[in-house]
C-alpha positions as CSV (number, residue, x, y, z in Angstrom):
1,X,-120.8,-2.1,-58.1
2,X,-120.3,-4.6,-60.8
3,X,-121.1,-7.5,-58.4
4,X,-124.3,-5.7,-57.3
5,X,-125.4,-5.4,-60.9
6,X,-124.7,-9.1,-61.5
7,X,-126.7,-10.1,-58.4
8,X,-129.6,-7.9,-59.7
9,X,-129.6,-9.6,-63.1
10,X,-129.7,-13.1,-61.6
11,X,-132.1,-12.4,-58.7
12,X,-135.3,-13.2,-60.7
13,X,-136.8,-16.7,-60.9
14,X,-135.4,-19.0,-63.5
15,X,-137.4,-19.5,-66.8
16,X,-139.3,-22.8,-66.4
17,X,-142.2,-24.8,-67.8
18,X,-144.8,-22.6,-66.1
19,X,-143.5,-19.5,-67.6
20,X,-143.3,-21.2,-71.0
21,X,-146.9,-22.3,-70.8
22,X,-148.0,-18.9,-69.6
23,X,-146.4,-17.2,-72.6
24,X,-148.0,-19.6,-75.1
25,X,-151.4,-19.2,-73.5
26,X,-151.1,-15.5,-73.6
27,X,-150.1,-15.5,-77.3
28,X,-152.8,-18.1,-78.0
29,X,-155.6,-15.9,-76.9
30,X,-154.0,-12.6,-77.9
31,X,-153.8,-13.8,-81.5
32,X,-157.6,-14.5,-81.4
33,X,-158.1,-11.0,-80.0
34,X,-156.0,-9.5,-82.9
35,X,-158.2,-11.4,-85.4
36,X,-161.4,-10.2,-83.6
37,X,-160.3,-6.5,-84.1
38,X,-160.8,-7.1,-87.9
39,X,-164.0,-9.1,-87.9
40,X,-164.9,-8.6,-91.5
41,X,-161.5,-9.8,-92.9
42,X,-161.5,-12.7,-90.4
43,X,-165.1,-13.8,-91.4
44,X,-164.2,-13.5,-95.1
45,X,-161.2,-15.7,-94.7
46,X,-162.9,-18.4,-92.6
47,X,-165.8,-18.3,-95.0
48,X,-163.6,-19.0,-98.0
49,X,-161.8,-21.8,-96.1
50,X,-165.1,-23.3,-94.9
51,X,-166.7,-23.3,-98.3
52,X,-163.6,-24.8,-99.9
53,X,-163.3,-27.6,-97.4
54,X,-167.1,-28.3,-97.4
55,X,-167.0,-29.4,-101.1
56,X,-164.8,-32.5,-100.7
57,X,-166.3,-33.3,-97.2
58,X,-169.8,-33.3,-98.7
59,X,-168.7,-35.5,-101.6
60,X,-167.2,-38.0,-99.2
61,X,-170.5,-38.1,-97.2
62,X,-172.4,-38.6,-100.4
63,X,-170.2,-41.5,-101.5
64,X,-170.7,-43.1,-98.1
65,X,-174.5,-42.8,-98.4
66,X,-174.4,-44.3,-101.9
67,X,-172.3,-47.2,-100.5
68,X,-174.9,-47.8,-97.8
69,X,-177.6,-47.9,-100.5
70,X,-175.7,-50.4,-102.6
71,X,-175.1,-52.4,-99.4
72,X,-178.8,-52.5,-98.5
73,X,-179.6,-53.9,-102.0
74,X,-178.0,-57.2,-101.4
75,X,-178.4,-58.9,-104.8
76,X,-176.0,-61.7,-103.8
77,X,-179.1,-63.3,-102.1
78,X,-181.0,-63.5,-105.3
79,X,-180.0,-66.5,-107.3
80,X,-182.7,-67.6,-109.8
81,X,-182.5,-71.2,-111.0
82,X,-184.6,-71.8,-114.1
83,X,-185.4,-75.4,-114.9
84,X,-185.9,-76.9,-118.3
85,X,-189.4,-77.0,-119.8
86,X,-189.8,-80.7,-119.7
87,X,-189.1,-80.9,-115.9
88,X,-192.2,-82.0,-114.1
89,X,-193.7,-80.6,-110.9
90,X,-192.6,-83.7,-108.9
91,X,-189.0,-83.4,-110.3
92,X,-188.9,-79.7,-109.4
93,X,-190.1,-80.4,-105.9
94,X,-187.5,-83.2,-105.5
95,X,-184.7,-80.9,-106.7
96,X,-185.9,-78.1,-104.3
97,X,-185.8,-80.5,-101.4
98,X,-182.3,-81.7,-102.4
99,X,-181.0,-78.1,-102.6
100,X,-182.3,-77.4,-99.0
101,X,-179.8,-80.0,-97.8
102,X,-176.9,-78.1,-99.4
103,X,-174.8,-76.5,-96.6
104,X,-174.1,-73.5,-98.8
105,X,-177.8,-72.6,-99.1
106,X,-179.9,-71.2,-96.3
107,X,-183.3,-70.8,-98.1
108,X,-185.0,-72.4,-101.1
109,X,-188.3,-71.3,-102.6
110,X,-190.0,-73.2,-105.5
111,X,-192.2,-71.2,-107.9
112,X,-193.9,-73.6,-110.2
113,X,-194.8,-72.6,-113.7
114,X,-198.5,-72.2,-113.1
115,X,-197.8,-69.9,-110.1
116,X,-195.3,-67.9,-112.2
117,X,-197.9,-67.6,-115.0
118,X,-200.5,-66.3,-112.6
119,X,-198.1,-63.7,-111.2
120,X,-197.0,-62.6,-114.7
121,X,-200.7,-62.3,-115.8
122,X,-201.5,-60.2,-112.7
123,X,-198.5,-57.7,-112.8
124,X,-197.6,-57.6,-116.5
125,X,-200.9,-56.3,-117.9
126,X,-200.9,-58.9,-120.7
127,X,-203.6,-61.2,-119.2
128,X,-205.7,-61.2,-122.4
129,X,-202.8,-62.1,-124.6
130,X,-201.7,-64.9,-122.2
131,X,-205.2,-66.4,-122.4
132,X,-204.7,-67.1,-126.1
133,X,-201.7,-69.3,-125.4
134,X,-202.2,-73.0,-125.7
135,X,-199.6,-74.0,-123.1
136,X,-197.6,-72.3,-120.4
137,X,-194.3,-71.0,-121.8
138,X,-192.8,-70.3,-118.4
139,X,-190.5,-72.9,-116.7
140,X,-190.3,-73.8,-113.0
141,X,-188.2,-71.4,-111.0
142,X,-186.3,-72.0,-107.8
143,X,-185.1,-69.0,-105.8
144,X,-182.0,-69.7,-103.7
145,X,-180.5,-67.7,-100.9
146,X,-176.9,-68.6,-99.9
147,X,-175.8,-68.7,-96.3
148,X,-174.0,-65.7,-94.7
149,X,-170.7,-67.5,-95.1
150,X,-171.1,-67.9,-98.8
151,X,-171.8,-64.3,-99.9
152,X,-168.4,-63.5,-101.4
153,X,-168.0,-63.3,-105.2
154,X,-165.9,-66.5,-105.3
155,X,-168.4,-68.4,-103.2
156,X,-171.3,-67.2,-105.3
157,X,-169.5,-68.2,-108.5
158,X,-168.7,-71.7,-107.1
159,X,-172.4,-72.2,-106.1
160,X,-173.4,-71.1,-109.6
161,X,-171.1,-73.6,-111.3
162,X,-172.5,-76.3,-109.0
163,X,-176.1,-75.5,-109.9
164,X,-175.3,-75.3,-113.6
165,X,-174.0,-78.9,-113.6
166,X,-177.4,-80.2,-112.7
167,X,-179.1,-81.9,-115.7
168,X,-182.4,-80.2,-115.0
169,X,-181.0,-76.7,-115.0
170,X,-181.7,-74.4,-118.0
171,X,-180.2,-71.2,-116.7
172,X,-178.8,-69.7,-113.5
173,X,-179.2,-66.0,-113.1
174,X,-177.5,-63.7,-110.6
175,X,-178.3,-60.0,-110.8
176,X,-174.9,-58.7,-109.6
177,X,-173.6,-57.0,-112.8
178,X,-175.0,-53.6,-112.3
179,X,-174.0,-53.6,-108.6
180,X,-170.4,-54.3,-109.6
181,X,-170.6,-51.4,-112.0
182,X,-171.9,-49.2,-109.3
183,X,-169.1,-50.2,-106.9
184,X,-166.6,-49.5,-109.7
185,X,-168.0,-46.1,-110.2
186,X,-167.9,-45.4,-106.4
187,X,-164.2,-46.4,-106.4
188,X,-163.6,-44.0,-109.2
189,X,-165.5,-41.3,-107.3
190,X,-163.4,-42.0,-104.2
191,X,-160.2,-41.5,-106.2
192,X,-161.6,-38.3,-107.7
193,X,-162.5,-36.9,-104.3
194,X,-159.0,-37.7,-103.0
195,X,-157.5,-35.6,-105.8
196,X,-160.0,-32.9,-105.1
197,X,-159.1,-33.0,-101.4
198,X,-155.4,-32.6,-102.3
199,X,-156.1,-29.7,-104.7
200,X,-158.5,-27.8,-102.4
201,X,-156.1,-28.4,-99.5
202,X,-153.4,-26.7,-101.4
203,X,-155.9,-23.9,-102.1
204,X,-156.6,-23.5,-98.4
205,X,-152.9,-23.5,-97.7
206,X,-152.4,-20.6,-100.2
207,X,-155.4,-18.7,-98.7
208,X,-154.0,-18.9,-95.2
209,X,-150.5,-18.0,-96.4
210,X,-151.7,-15.0,-98.3
211,X,-153.7,-13.8,-95.3
212,X,-150.8,-14.2,-93.0
213,X,-148.5,-12.4,-95.5
214,X,-150.8,-9.4,-95.5
215,X,-150.8,-9.5,-91.7
216,X,-147.0,-9.5,-91.7
217,X,-147.0,-6.4,-93.9
218,X,-149.4,-4.6,-91.6
219,X,-147.2,-5.5,-88.5
220,X,-143.9,-4.9,-90.2
221,X,-142.9,-2.0,-87.9
222,X,-143.8,-4.1,-84.8
223,X,-141.7,-7.0,-86.1
224,X,-138.7,-4.6,-86.7
225,X,-138.9,-3.3,-83.2
226,X,-139.1,-6.7,-81.6
227,X,-136.1,-7.8,-83.7
228,X,-134.1,-4.8,-82.5
229,X,-134.7,-5.7,-78.8
230,X,-133.5,-9.3,-79.4
231,X,-136.6,-11.2,-80.1
232,X,-136.0,-14.7,-81.4
233,X,-137.6,-16.1,-84.6
234,X,-139.8,-18.4,-82.5
235,X,-141.1,-15.4,-80.5
236,X,-141.9,-13.5,-83.7
237,X,-143.4,-16.5,-85.4
238,X,-145.6,-17.6,-82.5
239,X,-148.6,-15.2,-82.8
240,X,-148.9,-15.8,-86.6
241,X,-148.8,-19.6,-86.1
242,X,-151.7,-19.3,-83.6
243,X,-153.5,-17.0,-86.1
244,X,-153.3,-19.8,-88.7
245,X,-154.5,-22.2,-86.0
246,X,-157.6,-20.1,-85.4
247,X,-158.3,-19.8,-89.2
248,X,-158.1,-23.6,-89.4
249,X,-160.4,-24.2,-86.4
250,X,-163.1,-21.8,-87.5
251,X,-162.8,-22.8,-91.2
252,X,-163.1,-26.5,-90.3
253,X,-166.1,-26.0,-88.0
254,X,-167.8,-23.9,-90.7
255,X,-167.1,-26.7,-93.3
256,X,-168.7,-29.3,-91.1
257,X,-171.7,-27.1,-90.4
258,X,-172.3,-26.4,-94.1
259,X,-172.2,-30.2,-94.8
260,X,-174.5,-30.9,-91.9
261,X,-176.9,-28.2,-93.0
262,X,-176.9,-29.5,-96.6
263,X,-177.7,-33.0,-95.5
264,X,-180.5,-31.7,-93.2
265,X,-182.1,-29.8,-96.2
266,X,-182.2,-32.8,-98.4
267,X,-183.0,-35.4,-95.7
268,X,-186.8,-34.8,-95.9
269,X,-187.2,-35.1,-99.8
270,X,-184.9,-38.2,-99.7
271,X,-187.0,-39.9,-97.1
272,X,-190.1,-39.3,-99.1
273,X,-188.4,-40.7,-102.3
274,X,-187.2,-43.8,-100.5
275,X,-190.7,-44.5,-99.2
276,X,-192.1,-44.2,-102.7
277,X,-189.7,-47.0,-103.7
278,X,-190.7,-49.1,-100.6
279,X,-187.5,-48.5,-98.8
280,X,-186.7,-46.9,-95.4
281,X,-183.3,-45.4,-96.3
282,X,-182.1,-42.5,-94.2
283,X,-179.3,-40.2,-95.1
284,X,-176.3,-40.5,-92.8
285,X,-174.8,-37.4,-91.4
286,X,-171.1,-36.8,-90.9
287,X,-169.7,-39.3,-88.3
288,X,-167.7,-38.0,-85.4
289,X,-164.4,-39.3,-86.8
290,X,-165.0,-37.5,-90.1
291,X,-165.7,-34.3,-88.2
292,X,-162.6,-34.7,-86.2
293,X,-160.6,-35.5,-89.4
294,X,-161.7,-32.3,-91.1
295,X,-161.0,-30.2,-88.1
296,X,-157.5,-31.6,-87.7
297,X,-156.9,-31.3,-91.5
298,X,-158.0,-27.6,-91.5
299,X,-155.9,-26.8,-88.4
300,X,-152.9,-28.5,-90.0
301,X,-153.3,-26.5,-93.2
302,X,-153.6,-23.3,-91.2
303,X,-150.6,-23.9,-89.1
304,X,-148.4,-25.1,-92.0
305,X,-149.4,-22.2,-94.2
306,X,-148.6,-19.7,-91.5
307,X,-145.3,-21.4,-90.6
308,X,-144.1,-21.4,-94.2
309,X,-144.9,-17.7,-95.0
310,X,-143.6,-16.4,-91.7
311,X,-140.3,-18.4,-91.9
312,X,-139.8,-17.1,-95.4
313,X,-140.4,-13.6,-94.4
314,X,-138.0,-13.7,-91.5
315,X,-135.4,-15.3,-93.7
316,X,-135.7,-12.4,-96.1
317,X,-135.3,-9.9,-93.2
318,X,-132.1,-11.6,-92.0
319,X,-130.4,-11.5,-95.4
């Protein structure tokens, strides 16, 4: 009789990979079904997660767009060489031709003092006042564009020092100061957003943990029964881990949708403003890698939050 009972116990198929995958798939979709039975609570939770994560995600997209704006305004190409007042037209042309042979320079444009005066009279609105002047107060100007291999700050400074050594040079002007300040501000903004990502990530972690904790309380009797029949910690923990996964998935998707919707709403007015400034700037949407990052980040927060609170709950039950 005992041998027959032993044969019966061992007559079933052994536990293998197929059964393991089947159990996980069943729990994976069953956890989504449990969340769907309380749609209001589920939507409230993913709404809070989505709004929380959309703030740093939107800030990062905004910083990337500001960087593209500063990159389009390439002031490294604008080097203005002002000559001394006594330099003649012939000397200015000779210097301009000499600079064209410089391998560090790709383009040279000479604006003589008479041409500069005419442009100033046309665009400044002081034409009547300029007519009272006895002589032209403006110097000859040479606009210089460095080659693509000499656009770094060190190369620009080296070229500036070389131009200042010329005896006919009065002043060399490079309009990069405000662009450096803008890049410094963008670096500060990136550091600030990194801190915000960390803090709001912790907030999402706490949101998921509290939601799973409430779910543990509601299913306390079910957990007690499964423990009595010999369920392992992994078996009890599994559905809650997948619940955290679903919170992360839908929260991350909602965050990306909110950021995309916000960009779409301000895209039209921004395009109109850029055209008024004579620019064709277009706002960039979230790239695919950024969307993938925020989805993975949200899922990680959901899974970790669920794991921590369930493990702590089970440890308290076993004490």
